[in-house]
N, CA, C and O atoms as a GROMACS GRO file, in nm:
protein
  344
    1UNK      N    1  -4.847   5.325   7.297
    1UNK     CA    2  -4.774   5.401   7.206
    1UNK      C    3  -4.823   5.393   7.062
    1UNK      O    4  -4.811   5.491   6.988
    2UNK      N    5  -4.876   5.282   7.021
    2UNK     CA    6  -4.918   5.262   6.881
    2UNK      C    7  -5.048   5.347   6.861
    2UNK      O    8  -5.069   5.399   6.752
    3UNK      N    9  -5.130   5.361   6.961
    3UNK     CA   10  -5.250   5.442   6.943
    3UNK      C   11  -5.213   5.582   6.913
    3UNK      O   12  -5.274   5.646   6.827
    4UNK      N   13  -5.114   5.630   6.982
    4UNK     CA   14  -5.064   5.772   6.951
    4UNK      C   15  -5.027   5.789   6.815
    4UNK      O   16  -5.064   5.889   6.754
    5UNK      N   17  -4.949   5.690   6.757
    5UNK     CA   18  -4.900   5.691   6.622
    5UNK      C   19  -5.020   5.695   6.525
    5UNK      O   20  -5.024   5.778   6.434
    6UNK      N   21  -5.118   5.604   6.546
    6UNK     CA   22  -5.238   5.602   6.459
    6UNK      C   23  -5.311   5.738   6.464
    6UNK      O   24  -5.349   5.791   6.360
    7UNK      N   25  -5.330   5.792   6.579
    7UNK     CA   26  -5.408   5.914   6.591
    7UNK      C   27  -5.330   6.032   6.533
    7UNK      O   28  -5.390   6.124   6.478
    8UNK      N   29  -5.200   6.030   6.546
    8UNK     CA   30  -5.120   6.140   6.491
    8UNK      C   31  -5.118   6.136   6.338
    8UNK      O   32  -5.122   6.240   6.272
    9UNK      N   33  -5.114   6.015   6.285
    9UNK     CA   34  -5.113   6.001   6.137
    9UNK      C   35  -5.248   6.058   6.077
    9UNK      O   36  -5.254   6.133   5.980
   10UNK      N   37  -5.353   6.011   6.149
   10UNK     CA   38  -5.492   6.053   6.101
   10UNK      C   39  -5.503   6.213   6.124
   10UNK      O   40  -5.546   6.286   6.034
   11UNK      N   41  -5.466   6.256   6.232
   11UNK     CA   42  -5.470   6.402   6.258
   11UNK      C   43  -5.393   6.484   6.171
   11UNK      O   44  -5.443   6.586   6.122
   12UNK      N   45  -5.267   6.446   6.145
   12UNK     CA   46  -5.182   6.523   6.052
   12UNK      C   47  -5.242   6.520   5.912
   12UNK      O   48  -5.243   6.624   5.847
   13UNK      N   49  -5.291   6.406   5.861
   13UNK     CA   50  -5.352   6.400   5.736
   13UNK      C   51  -5.471   6.486   5.724
   13UNK      O   52  -5.487   6.552   5.621
   14UNK      N   53  -5.558   6.492   5.825
   14UNK     CA   54  -5.674   6.570   5.827
   14UNK      C   55  -5.636   6.723   5.829
   14UNK      O   56  -5.696   6.802   5.757
   15UNK      N   57  -5.539   6.760   5.909
   15UNK     CA   58  -5.498   6.898   5.922
   15UNK      C   59  -5.430   6.950   5.794
   15UNK      O   60  -5.454   7.064   5.756
   16UNK      N   61  -5.350   6.876   5.732
   16UNK     CA   62  -5.282   6.917   5.614
   16UNK      C   63  -5.395   6.928   5.495
   16UNK      O   64  -5.390   7.022   5.416
   17UNK      N   65  -5.483   6.841   5.489
   17UNK     CA   66  -5.586   6.840   5.385
   17UNK      C   67  -5.670   6.962   5.399
   17UNK      O   68  -5.709   7.025   5.300
   18UNK      N   69  -5.699   6.998   5.530
   18UNK     CA   70  -5.776   7.123   5.548
   18UNK      C   71  -5.699   7.244   5.516
   18UNK      O   72  -5.758   7.339   5.465
   19UNK      N   73  -5.570   7.251   5.542
   19UNK     CA   74  -5.484   7.362   5.511
   19UNK      C   75  -5.476   7.387   5.368
   19UNK      O   76  -5.470   7.504   5.330
   20UNK      N   77  -5.475   7.285   5.280
   20UNK     CA   78  -5.474   7.306   5.136
   20UNK      C   79  -5.608   7.326   5.074
   20UNK      O   80  -5.622   7.344   4.953
   21UNK      N   81  -5.713   7.322   5.163
   21UNK     CA   82  -5.853   7.353   5.107
   21UNK      C   83  -5.920   7.250   5.036
   21UNK      O   84  -6.001   7.279   4.948
   22UNK      N   85  -5.894   7.122   5.068
   22UNK     CA   86  -5.974   7.014   5.010
   22UNK      C   87  -6.115   7.006   5.061
   22UNK      O   88  -6.142   7.050   5.173
   23UNK      N   89  -6.208   6.951   4.978
   23UNK     CA   90  -6.342   6.944   5.026
   23UNK      C   91  -6.355   6.821   5.121
   23UNK      O   92  -6.261   6.744   5.140
   24UNK      N   93  -6.476   6.806   5.179
   24UNK     CA   94  -6.489   6.705   5.282
   24UNK      C   95  -6.464   6.562   5.232
   24UNK      O   96  -6.397   6.485   5.300
   25UNK      N   97  -6.513   6.527   5.120
   25UNK     CA   98  -6.490   6.400   5.065
   25UNK      C   99  -6.342   6.369   5.039
   25UNK      O  100  -6.291   6.260   5.066
   26UNK      N  101  -6.275   6.472   4.985
   26UNK     CA  102  -6.130   6.454   4.955
   26UNK      C  103  -6.052   6.436   5.086
   26UNK      O  104  -5.961   6.352   5.094
   27UNK      N  105  -6.087   6.514   5.191
   27UNK     CA  106  -6.023   6.501   5.318
   27UNK      C  107  -6.039   6.363   5.377
   27UNK      O  108  -5.941   6.303   5.422
   28UNK      N  109  -6.163   6.310   5.376
   28UNK     CA  110  -6.183   6.181   5.422
   28UNK      C  111  -6.108   6.071   5.353
   28UNK      O  112  -6.063   5.974   5.415
   29UNK      N  113  -6.096   6.088   5.215
   29UNK     CA  114  -6.016   5.998   5.139
   29UNK      C  115  -5.874   6.001   5.172
   29UNK      O  116  -5.809   5.897   5.175
   30UNK      N  117  -5.822   6.120   5.198
   30UNK     CA  118  -5.680   6.132   5.235
   30UNK      C  119  -5.658   6.068   5.368
   30UNK      O  120  -5.561   5.993   5.382
   31UNK      N  121  -5.741   6.093   5.467
   31UNK     CA  122  -5.721   6.031   5.601
   31UNK      C  123  -5.719   5.885   5.589
   31UNK      O  124  -5.629   5.824   5.647
   32UNK      N  125  -5.806   5.823   5.521
   32UNK     CA  126  -5.817   5.676   5.514
   32UNK      C  127  -5.690   5.623   5.431
   32UNK      O  128  -5.626   5.526   5.469
   33UNK      N  129  -5.660   5.692   5.322
   33UNK     CA  130  -5.540   5.637   5.249
   33UNK      C  131  -5.407   5.655   5.324
   33UNK      O  132  -5.319   5.569   5.313
   34UNK      N  133  -5.391   5.760   5.398
   34UNK     CA  134  -5.274   5.778   5.467
   34UNK      C  135  -5.255   5.670   5.576
   34UNK      O  136  -5.144   5.619   5.596
   35UNK      N  137  -5.360   5.639   5.645
   35UNK     CA  138  -5.364   5.528   5.747
   35UNK      C  139  -5.326   5.393   5.679
   35UNK      O  140  -5.230   5.327   5.722
   36UNK      N  141  -5.399   5.355   5.577
   36UNK     CA  142  -5.379   5.232   5.516
   36UNK      C  143  -5.234   5.221   5.452
   36UNK      O  144  -5.167   5.118   5.463
   37UNK      N  145  -5.194   5.322   5.391
   37UNK     CA  146  -5.054   5.319   5.319
   37UNK      C  147  -4.946   5.313   5.422
   37UNK      O  148  -4.850   5.239   5.403
   38UNK      N  149  -4.956   5.384   5.529
   38UNK     CA  150  -4.857   5.383   5.635
   38UNK      C  151  -4.846   5.240   5.694
   38UNK      O  152  -4.735   5.192   5.718
   39UNK      N  153  -4.955   5.174   5.716
   39UNK     CA  154  -4.947   5.044   5.772
   39UNK      C  155  -4.886   4.944   5.673
   39UNK      O  156  -4.800   4.864   5.710
   40UNK      N  157  -4.930   4.949   5.549
   40UNK     CA  158  -4.874   4.860   5.452
   40UNK      C  159  -4.729   4.885   5.424
   40UNK      O  160  -4.652   4.790   5.409
   41UNK      N  161  -4.687   5.010   5.416
   41UNK     CA  162  -4.548   5.035   5.399
   41UNK      C  163  -4.456   5.001   5.515
   41UNK      O  164  -4.340   4.966   5.497
   42UNK      N  165  -4.512   5.013   5.637
   42UNK     CA  166  -4.435   4.974   5.759
   42UNK      C  167  -4.412   4.816   5.755
   42UNK      O  168  -4.302   4.767   5.780
   43UNK      N  169  -4.517   4.747   5.725
   43UNK     CA  170  -4.502   4.595   5.715
   43UNK      C  171  -4.400   4.556   5.607
   43UNK      O  172  -4.317   4.468   5.627
   44UNK      N  173  -4.409   4.622   5.494
   44UNK     CA  174  -4.328   4.584   5.381
   44UNK      C  175  -4.175   4.611   5.415
   44UNK      O  176  -4.086   4.531   5.386
   45UNK      N  177  -4.153   4.728   5.478
   45UNK     CA  178  -4.013   4.770   5.509
   45UNK      C  179  -3.964   4.668   5.619
   45UNK      O  180  -3.855   4.611   5.609
   46UNK      N  181  -4.044   4.648   5.716
   46UNK     CA  182  -3.999   4.569   5.829
   46UNK      C  183  -3.973   4.424   5.797
   46UNK      O  184  -3.884   4.361   5.853
   47UNK      N  185  -4.050   4.372   5.706
   47UNK     CA  186  -4.034   4.226   5.667
   47UNK      C  187  -3.947   4.206   5.544
   47UNK      O  188  -3.931   4.093   5.500
   48UNK      N  189  -3.893   4.306   5.490
   48UNK     CA  190  -3.819   4.298   5.368
   48UNK      C  191  -3.687   4.224   5.395
   48UNK      O  192  -3.613   4.258   5.487
   49UNK      N  193  -3.658   4.118   5.310
   49UNK     CA  194  -3.526   4.053   5.331
   49UNK      C  195  -3.408   4.136   5.306
   49UNK      O  196  -3.300   4.109   5.358
   50UNK      N  197  -3.425   4.238   5.225
   50UNK     CA  198  -3.308   4.322   5.188
   50UNK      C  199  -3.282   4.432   5.297
   50UNK      O  200  -3.178   4.496   5.293
   51UNK      N  201  -3.371   4.453   5.389
   51UNK     CA  202  -3.344   4.552   5.493
   51UNK      C  203  -3.312   4.490   5.632
   51UNK      O  204  -3.202   4.509   5.685
   52UNK      N  205  -3.410   4.416   5.691
   52UNK     CA  206  -3.384   4.367   5.822
   52UNK      C  207  -3.378   4.220   5.820
   52UNK      O  208  -3.303   4.163   5.899
   53UNK      N  209  -3.452   4.150   5.734
   53UNK     CA  210  -3.456   3.999   5.723
   53UNK      C  211  -3.489   3.936   5.857
   53UNK      O  212  -3.430   3.834   5.895
   54UNK      N  213  -3.586   3.998   5.931
   54UNK     CA  214  -3.623   3.936   6.062
   54UNK      C  215  -3.768   3.964   6.082
   54UNK      O  216  -3.803   4.080   6.105
   55UNK      N  217  -3.852   3.868   6.076
   55UNK     CA  218  -3.994   3.882   6.092
   55UNK      C  219  -4.042   3.948   6.225
   55UNK      O  220  -4.150   4.006   6.233
   56UNK      N  221  -3.957   3.934   6.326
   56UNK     CA  222  -3.995   3.988   6.454
   56UNK      C  223  -4.008   4.139   6.446
   56UNK      O  224  -4.092   4.197   6.514
   57UNK      N  225  -3.926   4.204   6.366
   57UNK     CA  226  -3.922   4.344   6.350
   57UNK      C  227  -4.056   4.392   6.293
   57UNK      O  228  -4.098   4.504   6.322
   58UNK      N  229  -4.121   4.314   6.216
   58UNK     CA  230  -4.251   4.351   6.159
   58UNK      C  231  -4.370   4.354   6.260
   58UNK      O  232  -4.476   4.407   6.227
   59UNK      N  233  -4.351   4.297   6.383
   59UNK     CA  234  -4.457   4.291   6.480
   59UNK      C  235  -4.521   4.431   6.516
   59UNK      O  236  -4.644   4.445   6.517
   60UNK      N  237  -4.437   4.530   6.545
   60UNK     CA  238  -4.492   4.664   6.566
   60UNK      C  239  -4.573   4.715   6.446
   60UNK      O  240  -4.677   4.777   6.464
   61UNK      N  241  -4.523   4.688   6.324
   61UNK     CA  242  -4.602   4.736   6.210
   61UNK      C  243  -4.727   4.661   6.194
   61UNK      O  244  -4.825   4.718   6.147
   62UNK      N  245  -4.732   4.537   6.230
   62UNK     CA  246  -4.855   4.457   6.222
   62UNK      C  247  -4.956   4.507   6.327
   62UNK      O  248  -5.076   4.515   6.299
   63UNK      N  249  -4.908   4.539   6.443
   63UNK     CA  250  -4.989   4.598   6.548
   63UNK      C  251  -5.052   4.733   6.499
   63UNK      O  252  -5.171   4.762   6.513
   64UNK      N  253  -4.959   4.812   6.442
   64UNK     CA  254  -5.006   4.942   6.393
   64UNK      C  255  -5.120   4.921   6.288
   64UNK      O  256  -5.221   4.991   6.289
   65UNK      N  257  -5.099   4.821   6.198
   65UNK     CA  258  -5.201   4.800   6.089
   65UNK      C  259  -5.329   4.759   6.152
   65UNK      O  260  -5.436   4.806   6.111
   66UNK      N  261  -5.323   4.670   6.254
   66UNK     CA  262  -5.448   4.624   6.319
   66UNK      C  263  -5.524   4.749   6.386
   66UNK      O  264  -5.646   4.764   6.376
   67UNK      N  265  -5.443   4.832   6.451
   67UNK     CA  266  -5.501   4.948   6.527
   67UNK      C  267  -5.551   5.047   6.424
   67UNK      O  268  -5.655   5.108   6.448
   68UNK      N  269  -5.484   5.067   6.311
   68UNK     CA  270  -5.530   5.159   6.209
   68UNK      C  271  -5.658   5.116   6.149
   68UNK      O  272  -5.740   5.200   6.111
   69UNK      N  273  -5.681   4.985   6.137
   69UNK     CA  274  -5.806   4.935   6.085
   69UNK      C  275  -5.919   4.968   6.182
   69UNK      O  276  -6.026   5.012   6.140
   70UNK      N  277  -5.894   4.947   6.310
   70UNK     CA  278  -6.001   4.983   6.409
   70UNK      C  279  -6.033   5.132   6.399
   70UNK      O  280  -6.150   5.172   6.392
   71UNK      N  281  -5.926   5.215   6.399
   71UNK     CA  282  -5.945   5.358   6.395
   71UNK      C  283  -6.021   5.400   6.271
   71UNK      O  284  -6.113   5.481   6.278
   72UNK      N  285  -5.982   5.342   6.155
   72UNK     CA  286  -6.053   5.381   6.028
   72UNK      C  287  -6.191   5.334   6.022
   72UNK      O  288  -6.280   5.404   5.974
   73UNK      N  289  -6.214   5.213   6.072
   73UNK     CA  290  -6.357   5.168   6.072
   73UNK      C  291  -6.443   5.251   6.164
   73UNK      O  292  -6.558   5.281   6.132
   74UNK      N  293  -6.385   5.289   6.282
   74UNK     CA  294  -6.456   5.386   6.372
   74UNK      C  295  -6.485   5.519   6.299
   74UNK      O  296  -6.596   5.571   6.304
   75UNK      N  297  -6.388   5.568   6.235
   75UNK     CA  298  -6.401   5.701   6.162
   75UNK      C  299  -6.511   5.689   6.049
   75UNK      O  300  -6.596   5.777   6.035
   76UNK      N  301  -6.505   5.578   5.972
   76UNK     CA  302  -6.606   5.564   5.872
   76UNK      C  303  -6.749   5.548   5.935
   76UNK      O  304  -6.848   5.603   5.885
   77UNK      N  305  -6.755   5.470   6.049
   77UNK     CA  306  -6.881   5.453   6.118
   77UNK      C  307  -6.944   5.581   6.172
   77UNK      O  308  -7.065   5.601   6.174
   78UNK      N  309  -6.853   5.665   6.217
   78UNK     CA  310  -6.895   5.797   6.274
   78UNK      C  311  -6.949   5.886   6.162
   78UNK      O  312  -7.050   5.955   6.176
   79UNK      N  313  -6.876   5.883   6.047
   79UNK     CA  314  -6.927   5.957   5.928
   79UNK      C  315  -7.061   5.920   5.885
   79UNK      O  316  -7.149   6.002   5.861
   80UNK      N  317  -7.076   5.782   5.874
   80UNK     CA  318  -7.209   5.732   5.829
   80UNK      C  319  -7.313   5.768   5.927
   80UNK      O  320  -7.423   5.805   5.886
   81UNK      N  321  -7.286   5.758   6.053
   81UNK     CA  322  -7.387   5.796   6.158
   81UNK      C  323  -7.427   5.937   6.145
   81UNK      O  324  -7.546   5.969   6.146
   82UNK      N  325  -7.329   6.024   6.133
   82UNK     CA  326  -7.355   6.167   6.122
   82UNK      C  327  -7.437   6.198   6.000
   82UNK      O  328  -7.528   6.280   6.007
   83UNK      N  329  -7.409   6.134   5.886
   83UNK     CA  330  -7.481   6.159   5.767
   83UNK      C  331  -7.610   6.086   5.765
   83UNK      O  332  -7.695   6.118   5.681
   84UNK      N  333  -7.633   5.990   5.851
   84UNK     CA  334  -7.767   5.913   5.858
   84UNK      C  335  -7.770   5.806   5.756
   84UNK      O  336  -7.878   5.767   5.713
   85UNK      N  337  -7.655   5.756   5.715
   85UNK     CA  338  -7.647   5.644   5.619
   85UNK      C  339  -7.651   5.517   5.687
   85UNK      O  340  -7.631   5.511   5.808
   86UNK      N  341  -7.679   5.410   5.613
   86UNK     CA  342  -7.669   5.277   5.655
   86UNK      C  343  -7.546   5.205   5.615
   86UNK      O  344  -7.529   5.088   5.647
   0.00000   0.00000   0.00000
């Protein structure tokens, strides 16, 4: 289930940035930022003592954050490979 969430977040970010006419670099930046901010926000909300006050609730958010890092590193690696960069 987490993989679907990660891929949906990245896909929606990419799609909306295309719809508004952003250039390639801006789209890539949006995709990376959306992924990282969603992960950080989920962990912050889940572990907040003012909201849930239970660290176990943060486990799905932490898993999401780990998966998002894998997806984003893969994404950046694919971009570099296509561009022929090191």
